[in-house]
Every structure is written in structure tokens, then in C-alpha cells.
N, C-alpha and C positions, 0 to 999 in steps of 0.2 A: 498275553496271547489268549486269545477266546478260545474256551471249551466247544469242541465239536457238538455239545449236546445244546449249545446256545447259538450256532451258527446258523441253524434253519430257521429257528424263530426270527432271528434278527432277519435274516434275507427276506422272508414273507412279507414281515413289516416294511421294509424298503420297498418291496414292490406293490405294496398295498398304498404306502404314502405317495408312491410314483403316479398310481392309478387316479388316485385323489387329485393330484396336482394337474393331471391331465383334463380331470373332468372340470376342474375350477376353471382352466384356462379355455377349455370348450364353451363353459358357461358365460365366459365374457364376449364371446362372439355373439353379433346379433342372429337372432333367430331367421332362420329361413322363412320368406313369405311363401304360405301355402294356398293355392289356388282356390281351395275351399276349405272350411271349417266349419265346427258346429259353434253356433253362437249362445249366447246366454239364455236366451228362450228357448233353447231345443232347435232352433231353425237352422238350415244352412246358410252360411255367409260366403259370398262370393268373391274374392279380392282379384282385382284387374293387375296386370303388369305395368311395366312403365310406359307401354305404347297405349294402354287401354284396354288390351285383350282380355276377356274372361270367358269362363265355361260358360256355352250358349245356355239361354232359359229355355227349357223343353217343355215347358207349362203351354206353350202354345199349339202343341201337336194334338193330331187327331180330329175329331168331328167337332164343328163350330169352335175351333182353336181351344177347345177344353172348356169353354164358358157355360155349356148346356149339355144335359144328358141325354142320351140317344132315345129318342120318345118310342111309345108304344103305339105304331098307326093304327089306325081304324080299318078293320077288314071291310074291303068294297067287294070281294067277290071269292067264292068258294070253287075250287077244283076239286071235284070226287075222284076216287082211284078207280080207273078201270085198266084191263089187262089191255096189253099191245102199245104200241106208240104212242107217246103222250104229247111229243114235241108240239105238233099244231093246237093241240087243246090248251097246253099252259102258255105257249106264245100269245093265242088270241085273248085269252084271261089279261095277261101282261097289256097287251094293247088296248084291251076294252079299259083298263083302269089308268092307261098313259092319256085316254082321251077325255078322261074327265077333269073337271077344274081343279086348280090349286086352291085350297083354303087359305086361311089367313096365315096357318103355321107353314104353308110351302108345301103341303102334302096333298096328294089325291087320294091315297088308300093303298091298301095290302091287298096283295093276291094269296089266299091260304090254300096250300096243299093239304087235302086229308092224308091220314096215313095210309100208307102202303110204299111199294116199289114202283115209283112212276118212271118207265122207260123212255129214254131220249136217244134218239139216233142222229138229231141235229144239233143245233145250238140255241140257247135261249139268250135272249137281248132285251136288257131295260136300256132304252134310249130316251127317256123321258123322266123329267125332274119329279120327286116326290112320290115314286112308286116303290115299294116294298114287297119284294119274294119271300113268303114266310112258310115253313113246313109245322108240322103238328109233333115236333119232338126230334132231338138228333140222337136218341139212344133208339135200343131195341124197341121194336113196334111202333116207333116214330115214322117221320116221313123220309123215303129216300130217294134222290133222283139218279137212277143209273145210266151213266153214258154209254149207249151199246155201240157195235160196229168195230170198225178199223180205223176210224177218223181219229186225226190227232188234234181236229178243231178244239177251242175252247168251249167248255161245257156252257158257262155262263158268261156274259161281258155286260159289265154296267158301264154305261156311257155311250155317246153317238159313235158312229164309224169315225175311224182316225181322218180318213181323207176328208170327209164332207164338214167334220167338226173343225178340223185345221184351216179350212178355207174360210172361214166364219171369223176368225181371230184376226182384227187389223190392229195392227201396230204403229203408232206415230213414229215421227222421227226422234231418234235418241238425242238426248241431251246430255253434257258430260257434267258428271259430278267433280265440285271443285275441291273438295277437301284433298289434302296432301296424304292423308291417312284416316281410314274409316275402320276401327278395332273390330275384332269379333265380339259379336253379341249387341253391336251397336244399332239402333232403330232411328237414328237422326242423320240425316245426310244434308248437304248444301248444293245448289244449284245456282248457275249465274241470274237466270231468270225464272223466279218461281212462279210468275202470274199464268204461266202455261198450265199449272196444276192446281187441284183444287181437293179437298177433302171428300173422300169417296171414290177417287179415281183409282182403278187397276194400272200396276205399273209392274214392268219388268226391267230388273237391274240386270245389267251385265258385267262381268269382270272378265276381261281378255286373257286370254293365255298368249302371252309375248315370250318371244325369244328369250329375254333378260329370266322371265320366270321360269320358264322350263329348264334353262342351264341351271338356275339356282337349286332347283330339286334333282336335277340330275338324271331326268327322265329324257335328255335328248338323245340318248344311247342305253341299250340294254346289253352291254357286251359286245364285242367285236367291232367297236367304232360305231361312227354314224350308220344308220341304215333305215329301211322302212320301217322297223320297229320303235325308233324313236318318235316321240311327239314331236309335232312341226307346230308351228306358231299358228293361232286361228283353229284347231283342232280340238281343243280341251277348254273353251270358255265356258264360264260359269254363268249360269242364270238364277234368278230369284224371283217369284212371283209374289208380290205384294199389293197392298190396299194403303193408300195415302190417308192418315187420319186427321193431321192436322197441318197448315200452311202458315207458318210464322216468318215473314220476310223472305230470306233466302233459304231458310230452314224447311225441310221436309219430315214429318214424323212418319213412320212406317208402323204397320198393324202388327209385325214381327221382326225379331232381329235378324241380323246377317249372320251367317255362319263362317263365311271366312272373310280376312280383311280386304280392304280395297287400298292398295299401296299405289301412290303416284309413279314410284320407282318401277313399277310392275306394269304399269299402264292404267292404273286408275279403275276408273268404272263410268258407266253410263245408265240412263234412265229413261225409260220411254213409256208412254201411256198406251194402253191397248183397250179394247173392247173384244168380247167373245161370246157373241149369242148362242154357239154352238155347244157350249158346255152346260151339262146339266147338274143338279145339285139335289142332296137329300134323297138320297135313293140307298136301298140295301137288301142284302141278303140273311135270312136268319132262321135260327132253330131247326135244322134239319140236317141230312147227312147226303154228302155228294160222294159217288162212286163211279170208278169205270171198270169196265169188264176188259179181260185181258186173256191171253193164251195160258191157261193154268198149266200146261205142259213145257212153258218157256219162262222161267222165273226173270229172265232179262228181255222179254217183250216189250217193243216199243211202238207195236202197230196199235196204239190205240190211245184215250186222251191223255195229253199231255198237261194241259192247264185248267184248273177247275174254276176260278174265278177271275177275270182280268176285268181292272177297272181303269179308264182311260177317259181323258176329256170329260171329268167330274170333279165336284169337290162336296165336302160334307157328306161323305158316304160311309158305310159300315157294311162289315162282315162278321157277324157275332153268332155264337153257339153253333158252329158249324164242324162237322166232323168230315175230312178227307180220306178216302180209301183209294189204293191202288194207281194214283195218277204216276204219270212217268216224268213229268216236269215238276210244276209249282203248285202249291196248294193256293196261292193267292199273288198275284201280279199287281202292283200298283205301277202305273207307266207314268212317265215324265209330265204326262198332261193332266195328272191328277193331283188333288191338293185336299189337304185336312181329312185324312182317312183313319178310321178306326178300325183294327182287326182284333176281336175280343172273344176270349173264351172258346178257342177253337183248337182242333186235334187235327194233325196230320200224320197218317199212318199207314205203314206197310206199301213204300212206294213200289212200283215194279218197272224196271228199266234195265240198261248195263249200268255198270259202275264205274266207269272209268271218263276221264276227260270232263267234258260239260255234263255229263249224266250223273245221275245219283246226287246231283245238286238241288235240293228241293227248297226253292226259294220261297220264304214266306213273301218277301215283294221285291220288285226290281223298279228301277228308274233310270233316268237319264237326265242330267243336266238341271232339273228344276228341284226347288226346294217343296218336296212332295208333303212333309209333315205326317209321319205315319205313327200312330199311337198302338202299340200290340199290348194287350193285357191277357195272361193266363193261356199261352200258346203251350200245348204239347206236342212234340213230334217224337217218331220212333225211327229206327233203322236210316239214319241219313248219315252223310258225309259233311256236308254243310247245311245247317239247318235254317240259318237268316241269312242271305245273300244280298249284298248291296252292289251291283255291278254298274259299270258307267261313269259318266260324271255325276255326282249325288251332293251338291251343296246342302244336304237335307237334314232336318232336325228330325230325329225318331227317338222313340222310347220303347224299350221293351221292359215290361214289369213282370214278375214271377213266369218265367218262359222254362219250360222243362224239355229234357230231351233224354232219350235212350240211343245207346249203340252210335253216338255222333262223335267224329272225330273234331269237328269245330263246330261250334253252335252259331257264332255270329263272326262273318268276316267281310271285308270289302274284297272286291274281285275285279281284277282287269285293268282299272284305271285309277280316277282320284275321286275321293270320298272325303267330305270333311263331315263328321257327325257329333 
């Protein structure tokens, strides 16, 4: 009979051997394939699944798809500080630069605002390619554009007006993609007749929202059975804005990967050429502070500026080194018609609005349906519920690098419907 003094050590030894046995048994199992791992050279290695899907390549985000740095555009005109409403003077300077010819790099010049608080009762619009609005510093003693009055209008819009620009977009007849399955991150697709396409063509790729796909997601109802809240076929189609780089037989190579798979079982996909004379390029806002007046007696005041900067119908544009103060809505909105946008070294501070429902959601960017490709670097936010919001149908590729926030419940979130990021 074992002595009691030996019983406890023997029991511990038995448990230890049992654990070692379990570890050995687990060691015999094949290691689970990880979607991303660190390679021997210290670089990330992405592994596809059995269908070829892998984590999307985010290096195509932002200005010029990350292939070029944002340039320092030469000054074309200087706007001095004067007391009173500066809307007309600043807009006149923007329109003057907009009338200049594009140089070999695709720029016309920069409008430089001198130091001081420039009051703007209206809205400023950059509607031509190659125009930059630049301040003389984003900190104390620098340049401030102060949106005055009770208007909820955008303070600055980059891009041509939606209606006129949209009317300029001409889309050819769509051609079916013949692949049974195009995985996530694929940049090659096949069509029956590739003679309709050539390198350099701008194309729109569509993934239909079929009944089968909606039912698979379980979004045909949101409690209480089928109702108006549930998604309906055709209401949630996804689109990508791409350019063809090469054509080889029936194969088309795109300039950036797809972020959602095209599955024949759920409707596959189509591709169509387009032209868009109304979309501008290579314009930006930089090195200043944007601020909205508000009723200081009402911390929930909403009768003032909502959106600081809105980008629409524009590509290869940027917002950098900008401080945003007291806006009721968004610091920067990147609409569905914008492409390859960089938001860099910005601060969104002290919003003023209601704090329920859609309010107090400070969107860094918004969009819908199109791959807008946003690169965000060094964003600072304060007193927010949602700092970065991605609403609508967003088959986008977006990067947020070194973003910081204070008093935020959720920093990054998809909102309302479908988002593949």
C-alpha cells in the first residue's frame, strides 16, 4: 500500500505525463494553415485558402496607388489675410489657378493662404485637376478657414458637382466574366471576347446581389420575418473601378485586386468599359486648420457646418496636415465616386452636435459601392463615438496607419450594410 506521503507526488507525475501525451498527440496533427505569417526575410507571407482567397493586397491604396509620394506643388497665387468674409477672394484665386494650363506632371499650381483667420460664409470648391489649396501652418498662428453662419453646407468640396460629372460618365455594354470563381485578391479575370478591351481601358466590374447571395448572408430579414428592412435582389450590387493593364487571349489583368469573390453560384460578375471626362485628378488641401462657428451656449448645436471636406468625382487627391474643429458631421468624406485618396497627418477635434443616432459619428470617410482606395496615416480624433465610419456598400481597400483617438467607443466600424475591407 502506498504511503500517503508518496500519493500526491505520484498523482502530479501522472497528470504531467498525461499532459505531455496530449501535447505529443496534438503535435502529430497537421498545423492549421494561417492566412498570414512572417517569412524568413521578415516579410509577411499571405497564404490562400482552398479556393484561392487571400487577404487583399492593401499596397494599392491612396494617392497614385502608393507608387508616388504626394508632391509639393509650386505656388501660383497668394491670398493675403483681410478681415471680413473671404469666400469670394479665395474662390476667385482657386478659379484663377484652375484656368492655368496643366504642366507635364498634371498640376496647375497651389493657392497659398497667408496666416490669419479667413472667414468663409459660403463654400469653397476645387473643380479642376491639379489645384491645391494650401495654408501657412495648421497650428497656432497659422492659417484657419472659419466656416461662419448657420449653414450646414460643406466647407470645402474637391471635385466637380455630382450631377454634371455623373452625366459625363459613359458606360459601355457589360460583358460577362466567364470564370466560375474569382477569388478575393485576384487581379486577373476572363471574358469570352477580349477583343473589346485593350490595355489602358477604364472598366467597371459589377457583382450582382442575387437572391441566393442575400439568403446565404441571412440579410433577407432582420427579425420579424420578411419586411422592408431585408435586402432585396439588385439593391446591394457591388462595383469596382479598375483599369486594364494587359490583355492576353481571354485574360484581362487589372491594376488592383478585387476585394470580394465573384462566384458563379451567386451571379458571377460583369465588366464594362467606361469614359469619364468629368472626373478631376491630382488636387488637394493641406497645411491649415478648418473650423466651424457654433452656438457656444448650446453644446448640441447642429445649425452650423457639418462636413469640412468632401471629395467626389476625383482621383489621386489628398488631404494632409489639416486640423478640424467643431464640425457637426465629418472631417473628411470620400464619396463613392472618388478613387485613390490619401488622408494624412490630420486631427479631428471637439465636434459639436447631438450625441445620439447618426449624430456624433465623426466619419473620417464615407462612400458607397465603389472601391475608393483610401490610405489614412497619422489620424488623431477626440470625443467621438465612432471615429472612422464605413457606411453603405463598400467593396473598398482602405488602410489606417497609426490612428489615435480619445473618448471613443469604437474607432473603426462598418455601418448600415455591406463592407469588404
